N, C-alpha and C positions, 0 to 999 in steps of 0.2 A: 504494500500500500504506500503510495507516495506521501512523503511528509509535507505538511503545510505549516509554515511558521509565519506568524505576524508579529508586529511590534506591540499590539494591543492586548493579545491574549495568547494562551498556550493551548494547543490541541493535542489530546492523547491519541496515539495511533495504535491500532491493533494489527500486528504483523505476524503472520504464521511463521513459526520457526521449526524446522524439521529436527527431530531427535533420533538418535541411533537406536534402532530396534523397537521403536514405538511408532504407533500411528501418528500421522501428521495432523493431530487434532487439537494441539495446544497453541495458545497465543501468548506472546509476551508484549506487555504494554510499555511502550517507550515514550519518553517525554523529551521534547526539544524546546529549550527556553529561547525566547526572542533575544536578538542581539542587544536590544535596548531595554533593559529591565528598569522597573520603577525604583528609584533610589529611596528605599524605606528608611535607610540610616539618616537621610537628610531630615525626615520628619522627626525622628528622635532628637537630632541635633537642634532642630528649630524649637522643640518643646523645652529643651534645656536652656537655650538662649532666651526664650520668652520668660522663663522663671528668673533667670539672672537679670534680665533687663527690668523686670518688675521690681526686684530688690534694689537695683541701682537707682531707679526712678524714685522709689520711696526714700532712699538715703539722700538723694539730691534735693528732694522736696523738704525733708527735715532740715538739711543744711541751709537751704534758702530761708526757711522760717526762722532758724537761729540767727542767721546773718541780718535778717530784717529787724529782729528784736534788738540785736547789738547796735545796729546803725541808728535805730530810734533813740536808744539810750545815749549813744555818742552825740547825737544832734542836740539833745536836751542839755548835756553837760557843756557842750560847746557854746550854747546860748548863754548859760549861766556865767561861764568864764569870760565870754565876750562882754557881758554886762559889767562884771567886776573890773575888767581892764579899762573900759570906758570911764567908770567912776574914778579910777586911779589917775587916768590921764586928765580928768577934769578937776578933781579936788586934791590930787596929790596923794602920796602914801602916808597914811595916818597910823597904821599898825603894822609892825614888822612881821608878826605872826600871820596876819591876813595876806601879806605879800608873799611869804614863803608858802602858804597854803595854795595860793593861786599858781605860783611857779610849779609846785609839785603836781598840781592837777594838770597843768599844761604838759609836763613831762610824761605823766601817766597816759594822757590822751594821745601823745605822740607814739608811745609804745603800742597802745591799742590800735592806732591807725595803721601802724606797720603790720600788726597781726591781721587786721581786717584785709589789708592789701594782699597779704600772702594767701589768705583764705579765698579771696576773690580770684586771684591768679590760679589757684589750684582748682577752683570751681570751673573756670574757663577750660582748663585742660580736661577735667572730668566730663564736661558737657561735650567737648569736641570728641572725646573718646566714645561717649554715649551715642553721638550722632553717627560716628563711623560704624558702630555696631548695628545701629538701626538700618543704615544704608546697606550693610552686608546682608542683613535679614531680608530686606526688600529685594535684593538681587537674587537671593536664594529662592524666594517665593516666585519671582518671575521665571527662574529656571524650572521650577516645579510646574509652572503653568504650561511650559512647552511640552510637557508630557500629556497634556489634555488633547490627545489626538482626535478624540471624538467631538471636540469643540463643545464640551459640556458647559464650561464657564461662559463662553461666548454666546451659546444658545440661551442660557439663563438670562443674560443681559438683554438679548433680543426679545425674549419672551416677555420681559417686563414692559418693553416698549409696545409690543403687540397687544398685551392685556389692556394697556391704556387706550390704544386705538380702538380695540373691540368695545371697551366700555363707552367711549364716545359714540361709536357707531350704533350701539344698542340704544343709547339715550336719544340719538338723532332719529332712530326708527320709531321710537315711542312718541317722541316730541319733535315734530319736524322743525319747530322754531328754536331748537336747542342752540344756544350760543349766538342767536341772531337777533337783530332789532326787529321787533314785531308790532310796536305800538302804532295803531292806526292803519295797519296793513291787512289786506285780505288776499286769499289765495286766488291766483289767476286761472282762467280757463285756457286749455290748450287751443292754439290756433287763433286766439283773439288778442287784440293789441290795444285795448282801451287803457291807455296810460300805464301800460306794463313796463316795468323797469327792473334791472338787476340790482339786488341789494347785498348779496354775499355769494360766496362760492364755498362748497364743502371741502373737506380734505381729499387728497387724491386717492383714487381706487385703482390699483395696478391690476390690469386684466391679465397681461402676459407679455412676453417678449415677441417681437415680430418673427415670422416663420423663417426668415433668412439669417437671423442670428445677430450677435452683438456688433458686428462690423457694419451693419446697415443702419446707421444712426439717423439718416434722413428719410422722410417719407410722410405719409398721411394715412388716416384710417377713419372708420366710423360706420354709420348706417346711412340709409337714404335720407338726405337732408331736406327733401320736399315734404311739406306738411300734408298728411293724408295720403302718402304714396302707397302703391299697391303691394309693396314688399317691406312692411315695417320691421320684420325680424331678420332681414338680410344684412350681413356685415361684410365689409370690404377692407382689405389691407393692401396698401401700395407702397412698399419700400423702394427708395431710389437705389441705384447702383452705388458702389463704393466711391465713385467719383463725386457723389453728393449732388448730382445734376440730373442724370438720365432716369426717367421712369419707364422701364422696359417691360415689367411684369406686374400683375396684380392678382389677387385671389378674392374669391367670393365664397361666403359661408351662409348657408340657409338658416342657421340658428346660432344662438349663443353657445350652446354645448358643442356644436361643430367647431366653432372658433377656438374654444378652450382645448379641445382634444385633437386639433389638427386633422379632422376627418371630414369626408364628403365635400372637400373643397373643390372649387373650380378654378384652375390656374390658367391665365391667359397671357400671351406675349404680344406686345405691340410691335416688335421688330420683325423684319422679314429677311430671309436669306435669298438674295437675288444675285445671280451672276458671280457666284463664289465669294461674295462679300455680304456683310450685314448692312441692311438699310434701316435707318432709325427715323425716317421721315414721319412715321405715324406715332412715334413715341412722344412722351411728354417730358417736361423738364421742370424742376423745382418741386417744393413741398406744398403747393397750393391747390391740388385737385380736390374735387368732391364728387360724390354720386348724388344726382338730383333727378328724381322722378324716372329712374331706370336708365339714365345716361351718365357717363363720365364726362366731366368738363375739366379741361386742363390746358395749360400752355403748350402748344405744339412745339416740338423740339427745334431749337435754333431759329426761332422766328417770333414775330409779334402776333402770330395767329392764335385764335381761340379754337380748340378742338372739342367736338362733341361726339362721343362714341356710344352708340346704343349697345348695351351689354347683351341684349337678346338677339338682335339682327346683325351686329357687328358693323352697322352702317356708320361711316365717319363723315362728319361735316366740318368745314373750316370757314372761319370768318376772320378777316384782318382787323385788328383794333388799331385804327389809324392814330399815329402820333404817340403810341404807347412806348415807353422805354422798356427794353428787353435785354436778354443776355447779361444779367447781373449788373444793370446800371443802378437801379434803386431798389435793392432788396432790403429785407428787414435786418436789424442789428443782430449780428451773430449767425445769420442764416443766409447762405448764398443761393442765387438763382431763383428766388421766389419773387420775381417781378410781378407776376400775376397771382392773386390770391382769391379764389372763388369762395362764396359763402351762400348759405341758404337759410331762410328764416320764415316766419309767418307770412311775410309779404312777397316772397318769391326768391329769385336768383339774383346774386350780386357779384360784381367783380371789383376788387381793390387793386389799384395800380397807380403809376405815376407817369408823367410825361416830362420831356426835356423843357417844354415851355412852362410847366408848373414848377420847375426847378426842384423836382424830387418831392414835392408835397403830395399827400395822398389825395387821390380822386376816387370817389365812390360812384360806381356805375350800376344802374338797374338794367338787367338784361331780359330780353324776351327768350324764355327757355327753348322755344321752338326754332327760332331763326338766329339766336345769339346777337341780334341787332340791339344797339343801345337805345333804351327807351328814354332815359334821363340820367344826368350825372351832376354831381356836386363836388366842388373843390374845397378841401379843408386847408387849414393853416399848419397842419402837422407834417413835419418832414418825415418821410417814410422810414429812412434809416435810423431815426430816433426811437422808433417803436420796435419791439421784438416780435409782435404779431398782432392781428386784429380778428374780430368776429362781429357778426351782426345779430341783433335781437330786435324784432319788430321795427326794422328800418333804422335802428340806432347803431352806429359804429362804436365799438369798444376797443380801445387800444391799450396794449400792455408795454411795460418796460421792466428791465432787470433791476432788482434790488440787491440780491446776493446770489450765491451759488444755488440756494434752495428756495428762493422766494422771488416772485414776480408781483407787480402791482398793476391793476387796471387803473389807469390814471387819467384817461381822456375819453370823451364821448363826442359824437357828432350825430345830431338828430336830423335825418333827412325829411322828417315830417314837418319840422319847423325851420330848418336851416340854422339851428342854434348849436354852437359848441359849448362844452362844459367840462368840468373836471369831476373826478370821483376818486375814491381811495379804498379799493378792495384788494386785499392781499391774497395771493395764490401760492400754495406750497408746491414745490417741484420735486420729483424723484431724482432727476439729474440736472446738471447745470443748464443745458441748452434744450429748449423745446422747439421743434421744427414746424409744427402746425397746430392750430387749435380752431375748432369749429363748433358752433352751437346747433343743436338739433331741436326744432320746435315740437317734435312729437313726444319727447320725454324730458325736455328742459335740462339736458345734460350738455356738458362741454366734452369734446373728444380731442385728446391731445396725443401727439406723437412726440415722446420725450426721449431723445437719444436711443431710439430703437424700441422703447417700451410703449405699449398701448395703455393709455391711462384715461380714466373718465373722472369728471367732477359733476356733482349735482349743482345746478344753478338755482339759487334761491331767488325766484322772480315773483314780485308782488305787484299789486295794483292799489293806487291810492283811492280812498273813498271819494264819492262824487263831491262831497263838501270841501275836500282839500285840493281839488284840481286847479282852482283859480290861483291859490298861493303857490302851487308848484309851477304853473305857467309864469307867474311873476318872477320866481326865483330863476327859472331858465332864461328869462329875458335879461336879468341882471348879469348872468354868467355868460351871455352871448359875446362872442368875439367878432364874428362876421355874419352878416345877414344871409338869408337864403339866396342862393345863386344857381340858376340853371344854366349851364354852359352850352347846352344844345343850341 
């Protein structure tokens, strides 16, 4: 029987051993110890050191208490002697015995000061020795932790974090307004936009890593972003190639369980092998695509064209977005090649882009989903590379910016319904430092984020002001306005 040795445990092996003159029916158990055995002697040594350190600390504590009392007495004597000397300097020496007594007291105090100084110097040495011993113990404990090959200690630390997240999640499930401002707010209806606005975002929910792995950090994913679409349970994932530009393949999943288990997927390629070379003319570029009412909308590769791909018939349409900057002219901060960013909400299909004439400022375009023709557009004052990404809710653009490696802030809004700009302050936690796409889905009020290869969702806390408060809200928006409504068509 072949021996198996691991560093974490010992396996006993039954090996048949032939004996002279006997039937070969006996077994000898052999034990093979791992090369790296747990240093039990270090545990015993640590226990002894712990006892010794406890004794030393008690002694040092007693010594400090004694020194404290000595110094207090010394200070009181010093005050009395100082007072006597001042009187002698003022009135002169009137009694020789009193003078000799003061002199003797000063000499005694000098000797005591020398003694205290020696004690203090010794204390410094003892404390330094004590610190060295503590550091040695810390080093030994760290060495022992390296034997935690099953990551028990690390797992316990992670479990504490997960328990906290689970508690928050359970609380949020019971109380949807957990940790959120709720005064004067009512729940919104799906698909309606009567004064609907975003008030907060939940903690991130990590669905999984994209199917192509860690190296495919750029891309997009989600469900169909058209409200009331015929395939509400279908998921799609579109990682870009490792050049962080080319969208060559995508996958479709008919259910959430299929997405989680990597099963029943439909994988499609947009590239073609023609004439012994690969043709990428039908591919996309950048992390701005979305699936809207059964069709993929994306920036056609190496062009300012908009592509619409019907996922059922594979029919492809192209429309040129005149004047649009493309090929990484005005992408988001930290994300390359996302010159065109598609969005879907309760009001339809949108395109976020910039032009050379706008000097990189964001333009919001409302598209006809059938023809991809521009219905209307609005120019904002926000420089596109100053934002890390954007999304639309009920015709309102929300822009994000980086705060730290694990936090983003929704800081800017533009309401196409009124032409008013505004500010907001909603923090979003991130799994990884850079997120490449984020889109809002009006069917479930969730944000779908592609974060360094991970598929992440957030619950958007969306509320509606009561009818009695709408006038004050409009007044506030007017005060926050930077530029008036402008239709550049």
